[in-house]
C-alpha positions in Angstrom: 0.0 0.0 0.0 2.8 2.4 0.9 4.6 1.7 -2.4 1.4 2.4 -4.3 1.0 5.7 -2.5 4.6 6.6 -3.1 4.1 6.1 -6.8 0.6 7.7 -7.1 1.3 10.8 -5.0 4.1 12.2 -7.1 2.1 11.5 -10.3 -0.9 13.3 -8.8 1.1 16.3 -7.7 2.9 16.5 -11.1 -0.4 16.5 -12.9 -1.7 19.3 -10.7 1.6 21.2 -11.3 1.1 20.8 -15.0 -2.5 21.9 -14.9 -1.9 24.9 -12.6 -0.3 27.2 -15.2 -3.2 26.6 -17.5 -5.7 27.6 -14.9 -3.8 30.8 -14.2 -3.8 31.7 -17.9 -7.6 31.6 -18.2 -8.9 35.2 -18.3 -12.5 36.4 -18.0 -13.6 38.1 -21.1 -17.3 38.5 -20.6 -17.9 34.7 -20.6 -19.9 33.8 -17.5 -18.4 30.3 -17.4 -14.8 31.4 -17.5 -12.6 31.7 -14.4 -11.7 35.2 -13.5 -8.1 35.5 -12.3 -7.5 38.7 -10.3 -4.3 40.5 -9.7 -2.5 40.6 -6.4 -3.4 44.2 -6.0 -7.1 43.5 -6.5 -6.9 40.6 -4.0 -5.3 42.9 -1.4 -8.0 45.5 -1.9 -10.7 42.9 -1.4 -8.9 41.5 1.6 -8.7 45.1 3.1 -12.4 45.6 2.3 -13.4 42.3 4.1 -11.2 43.1 7.1 -12.7 46.6 7.4 -16.3 45.6 6.8 -18.6 46.3 9.8 -19.3 42.6 10.2 -15.6 41.7 10.4 -14.7 44.5 12.8 -17.0 43.4 15.6 -14.6 42.2 18.2 -15.8 40.5 21.4 -13.7 39.6 24.4 -13.6 36.0 25.5 -16.0 36.8 28.4 -18.5 38.6 26.1 -18.4 35.7 23.6 -19.1 33.1 26.3 -22.1 35.2 27.6 -23.7 35.5 24.2 -26.6 32.9 23.9 -25.7 31.3 20.5 -29.0 29.7 19.9 -30.7 33.1 20.1 -28.3 34.9 17.7 -29.2 34.0 14.1 -27.8 37.4 13.1 -24.2 36.1 13.8 -24.8 33.3 11.3 -26.3 35.7 8.8 -23.3 38.0 9.1 -20.9 35.1 8.5 -22.9 33.9 5.5 -23.0 37.4 4.1 -19.2 37.7 4.1 -18.7 34.1 2.9 -21.0 34.5 -0.2 -20.0 38.0 -1.2 -19.0 38.6 -4.8 -15.6 40.3 -4.8 -16.5 42.4 -7.9 -19.8 43.7 -6.6 -19.0 43.7 -2.8 -22.3 42.0 -2.0 -23.9 38.6 -2.2 -25.8 37.7 -5.4 -29.0 35.9 -4.3 -30.6 36.7 -7.7 -28.3 34.1 -9.3 -30.2 31.4 -7.2 -33.5 32.0 -8.9 -32.6 30.2 -12.2 -31.1 27.4 -10.2 -34.3 27.0 -8.1 -36.4 27.1 -11.3 -34.3 24.4 -13.0 -34.5 22.2 -9.9 -38.2 22.6 -9.7 -38.6 21.7 -13.4 -36.5 18.6 -12.9 -38.5 17.6 -9.9 -41.8 18.2 -11.6 -40.9 16.5 -14.9 -43.1 13.6 -15.9 -40.2 11.5 -16.8 -38.8 11.7 -13.3 -39.1 8.3 -11.6 -37.8 7.1 -8.3 -34.6 5.2 -8.2 -35.4 1.5 -7.8 -38.7 1.7 -9.6 -39.5 -0.5 -12.6 -38.6 2.3 -15.0 -35.3 3.1 -13.2 -33.9 -0.1 -11.6 -31.0 -0.2 -9.3 -27.7 -1.0 -11.0 -25.0 -2.4 -8.8 -21.6 -0.8 -9.5 -19.5 -2.8 -7.1 -17.3 -3.7 -5.5 -19.7 -6.3 -4.1 -17.4 -8.1 -1.8 -16.9 -5.3 0.7 -19.4 -4.5 3.5 -19.8 -1.2 5.2 -22.3 1.4 6.4 -23.9 4.0 4.3 -23.7 7.4 5.8 -25.5 9.6 3.1 -27.6 9.3 0.0 -27.7 12.1 -2.6 -29.8 12.1 -5.8 -28.1 13.5 -8.8 -30.0 16.7 -9.8 -29.1 16.3 -13.5 -30.1 12.6 -13.8 -33.2 10.9 -12.5 -31.4 7.5 -12.7 -28.4 8.3 -10.6 -28.0 8.1 -6.8 -24.8 8.6 -4.9 -24.2 6.6 -1.7 -21.5 7.8 0.6 -19.8 5.3 2.9 -18.7 6.0 6.5 -15.0 5.5 5.4 -15.3 8.0 2.6 -16.1 5.8 -0.4 -18.8 6.6 -2.9 
């Protein structure tokens, strides 16, 4: 196992190293699907903005933090979510981008061709390996395909 890891790990790292310059060379030219690479100066400006934002500048002492009833402070979670989902170019979150996603999801869920996995029209297909036991921790239905379900094992396998 260690020999395999010693062989696979350098190959994996080498592949990433070869791919990384190509990712850096991709520039955003109005294409919504392209990756926008920002300059170091723009990154520093955004970092300064985040660090000076009113939600980031709230500082509590250890005693004050321990006295805040966390269950009764959803505003703290909202502030953290606001900063985490902020678009660096607009300096605000973009919830309007979620509307087309919700509509697409609703169309997929309401489509007449949608059938439940394991039904006669969409039978289960065993992918293996079938000689290993284990517990299933999570199930996730693929939003793009009505015939695909992902099962996650406790040890990390899919």
